[in-house]
N, C-alpha and C positions, 0 to 999 in steps of 0.2 A: 230332379236335377235342373238347375237353372240353365237357360239357353246362353251360350257364349257368343258374344258379338264377334263376327268374323268379317263383317263388311269392311272393305277397304284394304284387307290383307290379301296379298297374293300367295297362292299355295306354292310352297317351295319343296323340292325333293332334295333331300340330303343323303349322301352316301356315307354310312357309318360303318367303319370296319376297324379291326384290330391289327396291330403290327405283327402279332404272333399268330401262328396257326392254331385253330381251335382244337380242343381235345377230340371232338368227333372226327374231324378231318384227319388228324394224326392217327387215330385208331384205324380208320379205313385204309389209310396209306400203309401203315405197318402190317395190318392183317393181310392185305392184298399181296404184299411182297412175300410174307411168310407162307401164305397158302400156296403160292407158285412152287416154292421149295418143298412144301409138304407133299404135294401131288407128284413132284419129281421123285422124291424119296420112295413113295409107294410104287411108282412106275418101275424104279430100278430094282425093287425087291420081288417082282413077280415075273413069271415067264408065260403067263396066260395072255394070249393075244387080245382077248376081249377086255380084260382088265387094263392092259397097256393102252389099248385104244381109248377106253373110257377116261383114263388119266390124261392122255394127250388132249382129249376134248376139253377136260376140265382146265388144263394149263392154257389151252387156246382161249377159252372163255375168259380166264383171269387176265391173260395178256391183252385181250381186246378191251376189257374193263380198265386195265392200267393205261392203255392207249387213250381211252376216253378221259381218264383222270388227268393224264399229262397234257392232253390237248387243251383241257380246260385251264390248267395251270399256265400253260404257254399263252393262251388267249388273255389271261389276266395280266401277264407281263406285257404283252403287246398293247393292251388297253392302257396300262400304266405309262408305258413309254409315250403313247400318243397323247395322253393327258398332260404329261410333263413336257411334251414337244422335244423329246430326247430320242436318240437312237440307241438301240441295245441289241444284244445278241439274243436270238431265240433260245429258250431253255430246252426245247423239245422239237423234234422234227419227224415224228411218226415212226420211229424205229421199232417200238414195241408192237405196233400193228403189223409191221412187216415180218417180225419174228413169229407172230401168231399165224400168219399166212404160210410161212415156211413149214410149220407143223403139218399142214394139210398133205404135203408130199409124203410124210412118213405114215400118216393115217391110210393113205392110198396103198402104200407099200404093204402095210399089215393086212389090208383088206384082200389083196391079191396074192399074198405070199404062198398060199396053198392052191391057188387056182391054176388050171391048165389053159384056160382061154383068157388071154390078156388083152387089154385095150392097146391100140397101136402106140400110144404115147409111152406106155411102159415097156413095150418091146424095143423101143428106141432109147430107153433110159439106161445108161451104162451102170449107174449106181444100183438100180433095182435088179438088173440082170446079175450083177456081182452078188448081191444079197441072196437072190433066188438060187444061185449055184452053190451056196454054202449050206451046211447043215442048219436045220431050223433054229436050234438053240444059239448057234453062232450068229445067225442073221438077226435074231431078236436082240441079242446082246449089241450088235452093231447099230440097230435102230435106237436102242436105249441110250447108247453113247452119243448118237447124233442129236437126239432130243435133249440130252444133258448139255451138250455144247450150245444148243440154241438158247436154253434157259440161262446158262452162265453168261452168254453174250448179251441177252436181254437184261440181265441183272446189272451187268457192267454199264449198259446204256442208261438204265434207271439211275444208277449211282452218279454217272456223269451229269445227268439232268438235275439230280438233287443238289449237286455241288453248284451248278450254274444258278439254280433257283434259290440257293441258300437255305435249303430245308434238310441239310444233313446235320451231323453232330456239330454243335457250336465249339469251335476250337480257338483258343487264344494263346498267344505266346506270352507267358508271364514269367519268363526266367529271370528278368531283372528284379522281380519282387521275391524271388526265391531266397530262403535263408542261406542256402549254399553260396549264392553269389554275394549276398550281403556280408557274410562272415569273411569272405576272401577279399572284400573291397574291390571286386572287379565285376564287370557286367558284360553282356554280349554286345551292348551298345557302347562303344568307346567314348562317346561324347557325354554319356550320362554317368556321373559319379555321385556317390553317396556322401 
């Protein structure tokens, strides 16, 4: 292979990117969100404390991974704003990481549910003492509901961030092009006539 003359040329680094999200990224994004719900489904179908704890840990890990993903997406937006010298709203503020931390409380509740010697923090925890006073099945059901509320709240935050970032379903208002409006010679836009 012949040598290529490079003298006199400065090395330039170019950032090449696409305007649409790649298939790999979308697969990770969708699978991660689906897996959180899958583990919640399994968690709600069992009354075994060990399995519930295991599923909470899985949900916690997935929420931490989602937090990392959304932190990266937000950083990309911040970098884009800086490059364009524009101001913009952050698309994510760490909410999924906080939801993952909330689950630690319920793991601790499950760990000490049958224990007679409790750490001082749990002795002063009203929610835990209420759960401990219930029958075991009822207490487990209460914990399952709280974990479900955390996952639902996390999913709402995920969706809000997706809308801000523009990586939700592409929706367009195309009623003016609809055959229904054309046939009636009216449109939702009073200034546009056919």
